[in-house]
FIBAZA-209916 format. One line per 3 residues: number of its first residue (from 0); their letters; for each residue z, x negated, y negated of C-alpha. Coordinates in steps of 0.001 Angstrom, whole numbers, plus 500000, padded with zeros to 6 digits. Layout:
<atoms>
NUM = a = Z X Y  ... $
</atoms>
This chain:
<atoms>
0 = mis = 296865 536879 876623  297996 533307 877287  295582 530376 877642 $
3 = gan = 295070 526716 876906  292661 527533 874057  292401 524451 871857 $
6 = rde = 289869 523909 869086  290022 520155 869751  288712 520758 873294 $
9 = pyg = 286041 523478 872919  285119 523568 876596  285702 525935 879533 $
12 = sti = 289483 526283 879180  288957 527313 875553  285604 529117 875566 $
15 = rpt = 286206 531650 878361  289542 533119 877138  288374 532945 873504 $
18 = yla = 285243 534972 874274  287190 537456 876398  289754 537964 873634 $
21 = qys = 287104 538476 870949  284890 540845 872935  287841 542828 874300 $
24 = arn = 289240 543282 870769  285844 544408 869497  285842 547017 872272 $
27 = git = 289168 548586 871405  291794 546471 873232  294656 545127 871107 $
30 = ish = 295068 541408 871926  297825 538926 871091  296314 535607 872187 $
33 = fgl = 298780 532765 872659  297071 529346 872766  297630 525727 871823 $
36 = nhp = 295337 525434 868811  292920 528311 868353  289302 527886 867240 $
39 = elg = 288812 529244 863754  287175 532643 863429  284468 533198 860860 $
42 = dti = 285656 536771 860300  288897 538547 861122  288532 540735 864208 $
45 = pgl = 290623 543934 864038  293077 544097 866923  293065 540343 867627 $
48 = vhc = 296052 538196 866630  296198 534448 867315  299578 532872 868050 $
51 = dlp = 299968 529101 868457  302274 527768 871171  304627 524756 871111 $
54 = qns = 302886 521723 872597  305523 520138 874753  307517 522154 877333 $
57 = frr = 307315 525209 879593  310783 526366 878517  309998 526289 874795 $
60 = rfr = 306707 528089 875319  308379 530759 877433  311077 531368 874823 $
63 = hiy = 308477 531496 872051  306382 534154 873805  309332 536122 875204 $
66 = ndl = 311047 536394 871804  307770 537552 870278  307134 540224 872915 $
69 = kns = 310546 541470 874094  310898 544213 871458  307334 545445 871879 $
72 = ppd = 306065 544440 875346  302321 544528 876085  300774 546810 878682 $
75 = viy = 299271 543840 880532  299905 540087 880571  296636 538181 881047 $
78 = thq = 296659 534425 881685  293921 531867 882189  294310 529040 884742 $
81 = ies = 297414 527635 886406  299560 526315 883526  299284 529601 881639 $
84 = gkl = 299658 531501 884916  303135 530046 885446  304185 531390 882048 $
87 = glt = 302546 534753 882679  304156 535311 886051  307608 534490 884644 $
90 = lsy = 307075 536808 881674  305825 539522 884020  309150 539387 885872 $
93 = flr = 311342 539557 882770  309249 542101 880853  308442 544193 883944 $
96 = kph = 304760 544274 883098  301737 543642 885363  300215 540166 885387 $
99 = vfd = 296427 539667 885480  295406 536122 886394  292018 534653 885511 $
102 = ahs = 291637 531916 888128  288343 530582 886676  288560 527908 889393 $
105 = sia = 290869 526765 892208  293125 523760 892655  292428 523881 896404 $
108 = lea = 288643 524063 896019  288580 521204 893505  290773 518924 895660 $
111 = pty = 287913 516423 896361  287467 515873 892602  291166 515061 892175 $
114 = aht = 291589 512937 895289  293230 510199 893188  296089 512528 892131 $
117 = pva = 299411 511704 893873  300041 513840 896966  303350 515238 895648 $
120 = irr = 301667 516540 892487  298823 518112 894438  301243 519879 896792 $
123 = rqf = 303136 521286 893827  299883 522515 892257  298836 524190 895529 $
126 = lye = 302226 525952 895645  301877 527193 892063  298389 528504 892810 $
129 = rli = 299569 530284 895950  302505 531969 894169  300495 533039 891117 $
132 = lkf = 297726 534528 893254  300199 536301 895537  302296 537978 892822 $
135 = srk = 299598 538802 890252  298561 542441 890070  294892 541517 889633 $
138 = iiv = 292876 538298 889986  289782 537701 887862  287163 535213 889094 $
141 = psa = 283746 534172 887690  281839 534452 890979  281787 536094 894393 $
144 = ele = 281875 532624 895942  285263 531853 894373  286578 535281 895362 $
147 = nfl = 285631 534659 898999  287199 531204 898964  290512 532437 897546 $
150 = qdr = 290616 535385 899943  290163 533124 902962  292393 530288 901742 $
153 = yhl = 295361 532434 900680  294850 535553 902862  294432 537950 899938 $
156 = qsg = 293061 541485 899891  289564 541932 898471  290694 544877 896332 $
159 = kfa = 292874 542534 894298  289846 540777 892774  287488 541521 889888 $
162 = ivk = 284450 539392 889023  283947 538579 885335  281125 536066 885004 $
165 = ngv = 281022 533258 882512  278770 533930 879558  277834 532755 876097 $
168 = drt = 277541 534279 872648  273861 535177 872415  274055 535419 868646 $
171 = qff = 274482 531623 868763  272696 530571 871955  269087 531783 871999 $
174 = phs = 265657 530116 872138  264351 528721 868876  262039 525890 867860 $
177 = sdp = 263229 522313 867767  264594 521150 864404  262317 518262 863266 $
180 = rlr = 265024 516896 860946  267514 516707 863800  264966 514985 866034 $
183 = qyl = 264254 512479 863294  267973 511906 862666  268508 511134 866354 $
186 = gfd = 265475 508821 866421  263090 510879 868581  259302 510848 868166 $
189 = ddd = 257263 514036 868414  255813 513081 871798  259140 512053 873408 $
192 = flv = 260063 514032 876532  263696 514969 875968  266158 515459 878829 $
195 = vft = 269477 516975 877679  272808 516863 879523  275908 518498 877992 $
198 = npr = 278653 516204 879261  282036 515980 877489  284120 513366 879313 $
201 = lpt = 287767 514494 879552  290520 512772 881562  291653 516210 882776 $
204 = fps = 288150 517074 884058  286743 514077 885966  283760 515902 887490 $
207 = nem = 281773 515442 884259  282134 511663 884397  281215 511727 888099 $
210 = alr = 278073 513688 887216  277145 511259 884435  277384 508261 886796 $
213 = yff = 275246 510164 889302  272698 510949 886577  272601 507323 885414 $
216 = dii = 271629 506306 888954  268644 508675 888739  267421 507725 885250 $
219 = pri = 265395 504627 886322  263437 506829 888747  262717 509347 886012 $
222 = esh = 261543 506580 883676  259171 505297 886339  257443 508703 886316 $
225 = vaq = 257833 509610 882637  257207 506734 880248  258192 508696 877134 $
228 = akf = 261448 510147 878576  264563 510071 876390  268021 511178 877526 $
231 = lil = 270466 512949 875221  274127 513096 876316  276048 515750 874374 $
234 = ggg = 279846 515674 874078  282672 513297 873307  284771 511044 875503 $
237 = pvl = 284540 507523 876930  281074 505959 876704  279821 504679 880049 $
240 = kpp = 277345 501807 880000  273897 503426 880183  271176 502153 882530 $
243 = sgn = 268548 502260 879786  268046 501952 876049  266546 505441 876170 $
246 = viy = 269997 507020 876627  271547 508356 873422  275147 509561 873112 $
249 = tgy = 275806 512085 870341  279574 512451 870702  280977 515893 869909 $
252 = ved = 278455 518095 868082  279199 521175 865972  275766 522770 866389 $
255 = lps = 275307 522683 870150  272486 525298 870320  270214 523239 868037 $
258 = hin = 270688 520164 870245  269958 522126 873439  266866 523702 871884 $
261 = man = 265352 520234 871356  265199 519722 875118  262092 519779 877267 $
264 = vcv = 264411 520157 880246  268190 520399 880750  270102 518990 883693 $
267 = apf = 273309 519685 885648  273330 516743 888108  276730 517204 889763 $
270 = paq = 277149 515411 893103  278795 517212 896018  282211 515639 895389 $
273 = avc = 282267 516690 891691  283537 520154 892542  284097 522816 889913 $
276 = ggt = 285424 526044 891388  284044 528222 888610  280614 528458 887029 $
279 = rtk = 279651 525840 884476  279361 527139 880926  276802 524437 880103 $
282 = vce = 274330 526032 882518  274849 529437 880871  274079 527775 877537 $
285 = yla = 270921 526126 878894  269625 529421 880272  270586 531365 877140 $
288 = cgk = 268412 528942 875159  265531 529599 877556  265456 526046 878938 $
291 = pvv = 264220 524949 882363  267162 523635 884392  267144 520873 887013 $
294 = ats = 270406 520957 888954  272057 520029 892199  273591 522782 894324 $
297 = egm = 277034 521846 892994  275752 522087 889418  274725 525708 890078 $
300 = rgf = 277895 526688 891931  278878 530290 891248  275513 531485 889917 $
303 = dda = 275123 533959 892754  272144 535784 891224  270208 532698 890095 $
306 = vpg = 267058 532075 892148  265949 528484 892943  262438 527885 891649 $
309 = khf = 262759 530723 889144  265900 530260 887059  266419 526616 888007 $
312 = swq = 265029 523865 890203  267404 522874 893006  266990 519139 893462 $
315 = tpq = 268041 516089 895435  267969 512691 893656  264737 511773 895436 $
318 = kts = 262881 514758 893944  264496 514889 890512  262301 512373 888728 $
321 = stv = 259002 514100 889473  260504 517533 888848  261851 516597 885414 $
324 = wsi = 258300 515719 884411  256645 518827 885801  259205 521612 885380 $
327 = ati = 258642 522335 881680  254985 523167 882345  255360 524684 885828 $
330 = lpr = 258015 527293 884996  256635 530081 882810  258605 530816 879676 $
333 = qqc = 259374 534392 880711  261180 533165 883825  263584 531156 881693 $
336 = esg = 264011 534243 879515  264831 536218 882646  267545 533726 883521 $
339 = rmr = 268980 534084 880045  269138 537859 880263  270598 538042 883756 $
342 = isc = 273258 535373 883599  274411 535109 879992  275587 538588 879125 $
345 = pqn = 278940 538932 877332  278547 542704 877169  278946 542833 880969 $
348 = tvg = 282077 540732 880631  283612 543213 878205  282853 546242 880313 $
351 = iis = 284192 544750 883521  287392 543285 882114  288180 546475 880152 $
354 = rri = 287781 548643 883236  289646 546278 885560  292649 545769 883278 $
</atoms>
């Protein structure tokens, strides 16, 4: 397994391959996971070995992995996203082993988000994506929507795809009562209505910053309806000037579930141009914690089995402010629980990926 797993960036490019490696190893698959800087494990998992990669060049990374594997090649080479896919496809050729590519998203689908990228670089990325998808034995995607897009865009056979949905570790993300000490530390009163948005701002993932600007435009409307509203922005990165003194940035937090469980409502306000080809892990985390979710259609991209009005409220900016106020009391608790059970299920991930590989 080759990925961009990096403990300093514990987001989608790290979480998905890390979970897949851990759950696959626990279900009898021997995994050598090559990444940049692996998250630390609390306990050693039998069958899972972490190998750190050189930081700087494709050639050095290829040599590092090839020298490690040439005397005892794996049965399958799994890679996650384009940069790792280039390594995997090259190794597949030299080691004569099948390559399984976890697309997670698509360079072509996310083109509107990266419109500022120079044309020459985008063309090169499209070419890499086309070649990796064409020559991989199997393609893993997080949603039927992404499968359909890639089939149509690159003229691929449907039998080449397997869907492995994003998920979360439900031993960490589950509903529990708000921690009064954490609320006090962050300066919240007991009667504050807390709106939470998980939003790490990374230069390599501009859609989160686009969503935060979009959300900031909506906040004055929410405040006009909800006098006691407070807004908690979780995650590190550049701090944008907030529209209100009721916005609180936490920076990176170690205990994300406790922060989410303080929320009265969680949001995923991604505008149409902030495209993410996969499914957003933050929404899985919201639902796993049993929280009502207010989202745009783009924020819920890829959640094919999520039902508007049941698992989330599908909103335009004009309706968001009133919905944020009412959703926590309108949606019954068991409906949020249903969303948690249906969408955030790592056991399904293990079964599907084990069978497909």
